[in-house]
C-alpha positions as MATLAB code, in Angstrom:
seq = 'XXXXXXXXXXXXXXXXXXXXXXXXXXXXXXXXXXXXXXXXXXXXXXXXXXXXXXXXXXXXXXXXXXXXXXXXXXXXXXXXXXXXXXXXXXXXXXXXXXXXXXXXXXXXXXXXXXXXXXXXXXXXXXXXXXXXXXXXXXXXXXXXXXXXXXXXXXXXXXXXXXXXXXXXXXXXXXXXXXXXXXXXXXXXXXXXXXXXXXXXXXXXXXXXXXXXXXXXXXXXXXXXXXXXXXXXXXXXXXXXXXXXXXXXXXXXXXXXXXXXXXXXXXXXXXXXXXXXXXXXXXXXXXXXXXXXXXXXXXXXXXXXXXXXXXXXXXXXXXXXXXXXXXXXXXXXXXXXXXXXXXXXXXXXXXXXXXXXXXXXXXXXXXXXXXXXXXXXXXXXXXXXXXXXXXXXXXXXXXXXXXXXXXXXXXXXXXXXXXXXXXXXXXXXXXXXXXXXXXXXXXXXXXXXXXXXXXXXXXXXXXXXXXXXXXXXX';
ca = [
      -4.078  -23.949  -26.745;
      -4.928  -20.262  -27.215;
      -6.831  -18.215  -24.689;
     -10.470  -17.468  -25.524;
     -10.844  -13.801  -24.589;
     -14.627  -13.792  -24.509;
     -14.646  -16.739  -22.133;
     -12.192  -14.898  -19.876;
     -14.516  -11.891  -19.748;
     -17.525  -14.084  -19.035;
     -15.688  -15.966  -16.308;
     -14.449  -12.808  -14.589;
     -17.885  -11.216  -14.620;
     -19.560  -14.338  -13.274;
     -17.046  -15.100  -10.525;
     -17.161  -11.513   -9.293;
     -20.959  -11.375   -9.256;
     -21.554  -14.812   -7.766;
     -18.519  -15.397   -5.554;
     -16.207  -12.457   -4.968;
     -18.710   -9.710   -4.143;
     -20.769  -11.819   -1.666;
     -17.702  -13.143    0.154;
     -15.788   -9.881    0.030;
     -18.853   -8.259    1.609;
     -18.630  -10.732    4.496;
     -14.946   -9.877    4.866;
     -15.747   -6.142    5.060;
     -17.936   -6.833    8.114;
     -14.974   -8.103   10.169;
     -13.093   -5.375   12.132;
      -9.692   -7.050   11.795;
      -7.233   -4.198   12.161;
      -3.519   -4.622   11.526;
      -1.498   -5.519   14.640;
       0.072   -2.064   15.066;
      -3.440   -0.614   15.468;
      -5.011   -3.422   17.498;
      -2.999   -4.603   20.506;
      -5.574   -7.348   21.120;
      -5.412   -8.844   17.623;
      -4.179  -12.196   18.956;
      -7.083  -12.635   21.389;
     -10.168  -10.810   20.080;
     -10.730  -13.292   17.233;
     -11.055  -10.797   14.361;
      -7.856  -11.820   12.572;
      -8.892  -15.450   12.931;
     -12.359  -14.711   11.506;
     -10.945  -12.910    8.465;
      -8.329  -15.487    7.625;
     -10.770  -18.377    8.095;
     -13.364  -16.712    5.862;
     -10.850  -16.369    3.037;
      -9.293  -19.781    3.576;
     -12.653  -21.566    3.687;
     -13.683  -19.881    0.426;
     -10.453  -20.968   -1.232;
     -10.992  -24.593   -0.189;
     -14.586  -24.526   -1.487;
     -13.352  -23.681   -4.981;
     -11.901  -27.182   -5.377;
      -9.111  -25.924   -7.646;
      -7.252  -28.889   -9.096;
      -3.717  -29.207   -7.735;
      -4.288  -26.628   -4.988;
      -2.930  -27.050   -1.479;
      -3.799  -24.397    1.086;
      -2.781  -24.042    4.707;
      -2.962  -21.394    7.403;
       0.614  -21.046    8.656;
       1.362  -19.746   12.141;
       4.429  -18.629   14.060;
       3.920  -17.844   17.770;
       3.439  -14.127   18.347;
       2.986  -13.317   14.666;
      -0.152  -12.822   12.594;
      -0.963  -15.943   10.534;
      -0.689  -16.196    6.764;
      -2.462  -18.261    4.126;
       0.064  -20.225    2.093;
      -1.183  -21.730   -1.168;
       0.527  -23.764   -3.846;
      -1.036  -24.863   -7.133;
       0.712  -27.530   -9.182;
       1.817  -26.738  -12.716;
       0.062  -28.394  -15.654;
       2.816  -27.777  -18.231;
       6.335  -29.145  -18.600;
       9.328  -26.960  -17.726;
       7.058  -24.808  -15.584;
       8.248  -21.735  -13.745;
       6.964  -20.406  -10.424;
       4.699  -17.359  -10.144;
       4.264  -15.750   -6.725;
       0.994  -13.874   -6.101;
       0.626  -11.658   -3.046;
      -2.142   -9.975   -1.072;
      -2.998   -9.083    2.515;
      -6.073   -9.333    4.705;
      -5.352   -6.904    7.575;
      -7.051   -3.505    7.649;
      -6.425    0.094    8.608;
      -8.381    1.701   11.518;
     -12.046    2.352   10.700;
     -12.401    6.156   11.256;
     -16.048    5.361   11.906;
     -17.242    8.894   12.652;
     -15.909   10.251    9.338;
     -17.925    8.067    6.930;
     -21.010    9.334    5.116;
     -24.286    8.813    6.979;
     -25.400    5.929    4.750;
     -22.034    4.172    4.912;
     -19.989    2.426    7.604;
     -16.512    0.872    7.582;
     -17.869   -2.545    8.545;
     -21.135   -2.444    6.625;
     -20.769   -3.468    2.962;
     -22.797   -1.203    0.695;
     -22.988   -1.428   -3.104;
     -23.774    1.925   -4.673;
     -23.114    3.265   -8.181;
     -21.092    0.204   -9.129;
     -18.838    0.424   -6.086;
     -18.503   -1.774   -3.009;
     -18.003    0.449    0.043;
     -16.375   -0.805    3.237;
     -13.020   -0.957    4.991;
     -10.651   -3.389    3.316;
     -12.729   -3.885    0.164;
     -10.044   -2.444   -2.114;
      -7.136   -2.561    0.345;
      -6.670   -5.471    0.043;
      -9.430   -7.994    0.660;
     -10.280   -8.518   -2.997;
      -6.749   -9.714   -3.865;
      -7.161  -13.171   -2.317;
     -10.334  -13.856   -4.288;
      -9.098  -12.321   -7.560;
      -5.831  -14.290   -7.498;
      -7.641  -17.611   -7.190;
     -10.227  -16.536   -9.774;
      -7.553  -15.728  -12.360;
      -6.080  -19.205  -12.024;
      -9.551  -20.752  -12.138;
     -10.163  -18.952  -15.441;
      -7.116  -20.619  -16.992;
      -8.178  -24.025  -15.712;
     -11.719  -23.502  -17.026;
     -10.235  -23.385  -20.528;
      -7.756  -26.222  -19.858;
      -4.870  -23.836  -20.512;
      -1.508  -25.349  -19.463;
      -0.063  -23.166  -16.723;
       2.902  -22.648  -14.429;
       3.264  -23.431  -10.756;
       1.624  -20.842   -8.525;
       2.384  -19.796   -4.968;
      -0.048  -17.418   -3.252;
       0.720  -15.675    0.050;
      -1.951  -13.752    1.939;
      -0.446  -12.005    4.959;
      -1.824  -10.237    8.019;
       0.573   -7.395    8.842;
       1.002   -5.349    5.646;
      -0.653   -2.250    7.102;
       1.899   -2.475    9.920;
       4.813   -2.548    7.471;
       4.729   -6.338    6.871;
       6.532   -6.700   10.193;
       5.555  -10.368   10.587;
       6.075  -11.556    7.026;
       9.880  -11.930    6.685;
       9.916  -14.776    9.217;
       7.401  -16.713    7.102;
       9.303  -16.067    3.877;
      12.462  -17.401    5.477;
      10.672  -20.434    6.908;
       8.936  -21.260    3.611;
      11.759  -20.379    1.216;
      12.203  -23.952   -0.019;
       8.486  -24.287   -0.773;
       8.297  -20.888   -2.448;
      11.363  -21.597   -4.606;
      12.495  -18.733   -6.883;
       9.627  -16.979   -8.633;
      10.018  -15.935  -12.224;
       7.263  -13.350  -11.736;
       5.801  -11.666   -8.665;
       2.207  -10.429   -8.962;
       0.960   -7.984   -6.330;
      -2.643   -6.714   -6.338;
      -2.233   -4.171   -3.539;
      -1.422   -1.005   -5.461;
      -3.199    1.826   -7.226;
      -4.564    3.053  -10.526;
      -4.676    6.570  -11.897;
      -8.138    6.126  -13.408;
     -10.639    3.331  -13.978;
     -10.145    3.266  -17.752;
      -6.955    1.243  -18.284;
      -4.392   -1.030  -16.673;
      -1.944    0.730  -14.341;
       1.416   -0.825  -13.505;
       3.321    0.384  -10.469;
       6.982    0.948  -11.302;
       8.113    2.347   -7.964;
       6.996    2.726   -4.365;
       8.323    5.153   -1.814;
       9.868    3.997    1.422;
       8.893    5.252    4.852;
      10.329    6.336    8.168;
       7.834    7.145   10.904;
       8.485    8.043   14.496;
       7.969   10.361   17.453;
       9.707   13.712   17.729;
       9.608   14.984   21.312;
      10.632   18.426   22.549;
      10.882   18.776   26.341;
      11.713   22.030   28.133;
      10.471   21.640   31.705;
       9.827   18.998   34.344;
       6.655   20.740   35.426;
       4.148   22.963   33.608;
       3.961   26.612   34.734;
       1.773   29.701   34.359;
       2.451   31.221   30.949;
       2.350   34.702   32.440;
       5.283   33.803   34.664;
       7.356   31.762   32.237;
       6.748   33.056   28.705;
       9.667   35.142   27.545;
      11.954   33.263   29.897;
      11.254   29.607   29.084;
      11.236   28.880   25.322;
       7.934   27.356   24.251;
       8.289   23.704   23.214;
       6.082   24.270   20.170;
       8.356   27.042   18.899;
      11.363   24.801   19.327;
       9.447   22.080   17.491;
       9.011   24.421   14.535;
      12.730   25.184   14.474;
      13.703   21.529   14.724;
      11.352   20.446   11.947;
      12.741   23.242    9.769;
      16.071   21.390    9.814;
      14.310   18.497    8.091;
      11.812   20.396    5.949;
      11.800   23.967    4.630;
       8.686   25.445    6.226;
       8.075   27.815    3.305;
       8.623   25.504    0.327;
       8.043   22.055    1.834;
      11.357   20.843    0.379;
      12.927   18.108    2.487;
      16.641   18.202    3.283;
      18.800   17.387    0.233;
      20.490   14.512    2.059;
      17.266   12.518    1.643;
      17.007   13.032   -2.132;
      18.229   10.608   -4.839;
      18.949   10.858   -8.552;
      15.765    9.962  -10.443;
      16.272    7.509  -13.345;
      15.485    9.008  -16.760;
      13.121    6.128  -17.568;
      11.005    7.047  -14.547;
      10.991   10.735  -15.511;
       9.779    9.764  -18.991;
       7.018    7.595  -17.508;
       6.016   10.384  -15.116;
       5.592   12.751  -18.070;
       3.241   10.304  -19.819;
       1.356    9.682  -16.586;
       0.882   13.412  -15.987;
      -0.470   13.837  -19.518;
      -2.965   10.986  -19.052;
      -4.182   12.126  -15.629;
      -4.190   15.874  -16.215;
      -5.702   17.995  -13.455;
      -7.169   14.940  -11.731;
      -3.744   14.654  -10.087;
      -4.953   17.317   -7.668;
      -8.692   17.686   -8.295;
      -9.380   14.232   -6.849;
      -8.883   15.661   -3.361;
     -11.669   17.427   -1.478;
      -9.970   20.785   -0.963;
     -11.287   23.101    1.738;
     -12.056   26.712    0.900;
      -9.440   28.317   -1.362;
      -6.644   25.857   -0.559;
      -4.364   25.176   -3.536;
      -1.854   22.424   -4.424;
       1.813   23.220   -3.847;
       2.172   23.870   -7.603;
       0.013   23.594  -10.721;
       2.895   22.003  -12.666;
       1.509   18.483  -13.160;
       4.900   16.941  -13.871;
       6.346   18.418  -10.674;
       3.383   17.181   -8.658;
       3.932   13.620   -9.891;
       7.658   13.793   -9.141;
       6.855   15.110   -5.661;
       4.428   12.252   -5.076;
       6.624    9.433   -6.337;
      10.362   10.232   -6.112;
      10.913   13.113   -3.691;
      10.959   12.805    0.100;
       7.983   14.399    1.832;
       7.105   15.080    5.453;
       3.685   14.814    7.112;
       2.858   15.392   10.781;
       0.236   12.744   11.489;
      -0.365   13.111   15.233;
       0.462   15.068   18.367;
       0.666   14.675   22.163;
       1.067   17.259   24.891;
      -1.498   19.628   23.394;
      -4.767   19.759   25.339;
      -8.030   20.287   23.427;
      -8.681   23.973   22.742;
     -11.692   23.821   25.050;
      -9.407   22.859   27.956;
      -6.340   24.920   27.077;
      -5.405   27.052   30.080;
      -2.728   29.753   30.213;
       0.024   27.214   30.804;
       3.496   26.860   29.357;
       3.561   23.133   28.726;
       6.291   20.678   29.641;
       6.667   19.181   26.182;
       5.299   18.789   22.674;
       5.407   15.457   20.894;
       4.456   14.817   17.273;
       4.328   11.799   15.015;
       6.350   12.324   11.843;
       5.794   10.355    8.648;
       8.602   10.805    6.128;
       8.074    9.285    2.696;
      11.398    8.285    1.121;
      12.537    8.059   -2.521;
      12.195    4.489   -3.835;
      15.946    3.815   -3.955;
      16.957    5.348   -0.614;
      17.790    2.774    2.052;
      15.468    3.208    5.020;
      18.151    2.554    7.634;
      20.382    5.190    6.081;
      17.456    7.606    5.974;
      16.582    6.939    9.621;
      20.127    7.770   10.692;
      20.091   11.003    8.656;
      16.701   12.066   10.021;
      17.702   11.352   13.605;
      20.928   13.324   13.223;
      19.169   16.305   11.632;
      16.505   16.476   14.327;
      18.592   15.814   17.436;
      21.860   17.649   16.734;
      22.346   21.106   18.282;
      18.878   21.502   19.839;
      17.724   25.120   20.247;
      18.263   26.446   23.810;
      19.703   23.063   24.776;
      16.185   21.615   24.981;
      15.765   17.863   25.243;
      15.048   16.750   21.681;
      14.595   13.096   20.760;
      13.431   11.267   17.658;
      12.370    7.637   18.055;
      11.637    5.794   14.821;
       8.954    3.132   15.169;
       8.492    2.246   11.506;
      11.139    1.852    8.870;
      10.762    0.413    5.356;
      12.743    0.848    2.150;
      10.972    1.537   -1.121;
      10.885   -0.301   -4.427;
      12.061    0.416   -7.954;
      11.049   -2.250  -10.471;
      13.722   -3.981  -12.547;
      13.749   -3.569  -16.318;
      10.648   -5.076  -17.909;
      11.213   -8.199  -20.034;
      10.039   -7.989  -23.671;
       7.349  -10.668  -23.196;
       5.900   -8.763  -20.234;
       5.935   -5.399  -22.014;
       3.993   -6.948  -24.877;
       1.538   -8.705  -22.559;
       0.861   -5.578  -20.516;
       0.031   -3.551  -23.597;
      -2.117   -6.298  -25.140;
      -4.029   -7.090  -21.943;
      -4.911   -3.470  -21.233;
      -5.967   -2.853  -24.816;
      -7.982   -6.074  -24.915;
      -9.960   -5.606  -21.709;
      -9.998   -1.826  -21.231;
      -9.643   -0.546  -24.778;
      -6.661    1.640  -23.853;
      -2.926    0.972  -23.397;
      -1.414    0.508  -19.952;
       0.226    3.342  -18.041;
       3.290    3.000  -15.826;
       2.882    4.805  -12.520;
       5.076    5.483   -9.513;
       3.122    5.301   -6.266;
       3.605    7.611   -3.313;
       2.761    4.939   -0.765;
       4.639    1.871    0.389;
       4.305   -1.883    0.101;
       7.293   -2.937    2.228;
       7.093   -6.549    1.102;
       7.927   -5.589   -2.492;
      11.273   -4.139   -1.493;
      12.004   -7.250    0.559;
      11.153   -9.499   -2.385;
      13.261   -7.509   -4.851;
      16.298   -7.975   -2.611;
      15.589  -11.673   -2.302;
      14.672  -12.282   -5.956;
      16.571   -9.636   -7.974;
      16.076  -11.485  -11.272;
      12.287  -11.764  -11.006;
       9.804   -9.707  -12.981;
       7.281   -7.683  -10.964;
       3.671   -6.964  -11.875;
       2.348   -4.585   -9.224;
      -1.125   -3.244   -9.800;
      -4.417   -2.742   -7.992;
      -7.795   -1.061   -7.704;
      -6.924    1.915   -5.495;
      -8.050    4.629   -7.892;
      -9.467    8.151   -7.645;
     -11.600    8.717   -4.529;
     -11.321    5.045   -3.475;
      -9.811    6.444   -0.272;
      -8.016    3.461    1.188;
      -7.102    4.185    4.841;
      -9.661    7.021    4.864;
     -13.449    7.309    5.165;
     -15.754    5.928    2.453;
     -13.240    3.419    1.077;
     -14.619    1.664   -1.992;
     -13.771   -0.845   -4.696;
     -14.768   -0.065   -8.298;
     -16.406   -3.382   -9.247;
     -16.215   -3.184  -13.048;
     -12.569   -2.175  -12.859;
     -11.883   -5.160  -10.598;
     -13.490   -7.520  -13.093;
     -11.347   -6.205  -15.947;
      -8.213   -6.278  -13.803;
      -8.854   -9.941  -13.039;
      -9.119  -10.620  -16.783;
      -5.801   -8.830  -17.331;
      -4.124  -11.056  -14.726;
      -5.461  -14.121  -16.548;
      -3.916  -12.800  -19.770;
      -0.572  -12.072  -18.087;
      -0.392  -15.505  -16.437;
      -1.054  -17.130  -19.793;
       1.565  -14.961  -21.501;
       4.118  -15.898  -18.863;
       3.387  -19.604  -19.287;
       4.078  -19.215  -23.020;
       7.258  -17.121  -22.593;
      10.718  -18.627  -22.934;
];
């Protein structure tokens, strides 16, 4: 039985308007931060509220052949584990993935008429924390399967996992995957709806994700703070030593990270980056709200995309030991401590990178100062396997059918640690990684939004891809 495209469009539009938007709005209202950011996640009830909201909605859909359960392991955030029986012979398994935990709200940085936990629809966008990252994925995954069933299309077996620790590096998920491995089986395709899009005009497929090492770099020079008039010029300032130490990891003038953290970039990815840069043009850097006369590191669009997707990059994301400027006395401080976030090339092992970073930062400290780097987050990246012919065809057809333009293959600068874990576990699977995190959507930041029309079309594309997979050999 062939897929009726117009019925798919109608179904996606209706389910978004009548089901997804209202329930996703309720989800936005729940302040369920990821466990790394909320030490009370297990007792304050927010994680429970979010997972129950999603799970109750899933059960109300009455999808034929669906079994859904909230799985728990003591001390770990719960997951929703769903299986949907196949309706065709010789069926394969498709694994669909999403998460329901959120980043911190940054409440004071949102526009006056917006709030992280107040859903607002404006200009075709749903604003609120977690709307696009990644609350919609649970609803859209079920909706795509419902669309197939609505047309009585024979389909494969589906497994859906909605986790609660992705924003913390999926730290709780591996235990569930191990525990449920027999029920999951071996997926032929993995579909992840937690990634980005370069614009809202076509389907974007994520081909690679960078890894991450994050941790605290601490420089300590004294046991007790002293008057700067007495000590400066005798005691080296911890901030100056910090600058020297970081320079061993990153060139302070060019921003280039130490060569030991670079990898050879596959030619296929370089070719895709060139196409991506041509499609996106200056929006690669104009999407950001630059202050004053600040400029990007280069105006070479190709180089910017390579920097973002395949080269290691360093960001200092926090600091301790520095009093507010309003309280800063003339004191030579005991120590300076900063949080480092190092994005890794997709194919560089995170454990190897952590060892290299630690060695670079701690070896031969200036003036014999006490220098320590403590990694608290470590995740390898992801580089998608070669795309099967049936999937290449389906990606192009689905994007052209529902968006009117061909798909674009994009490397992402962020991380989805679970994808790297799955690739190691299922090296022969195909991966469809996509999402709604487009220009200005600002996941993790203030004014996060989901582009509603894009989400509807993306859901239709997933329906098309699931049908194409069911008909593939």
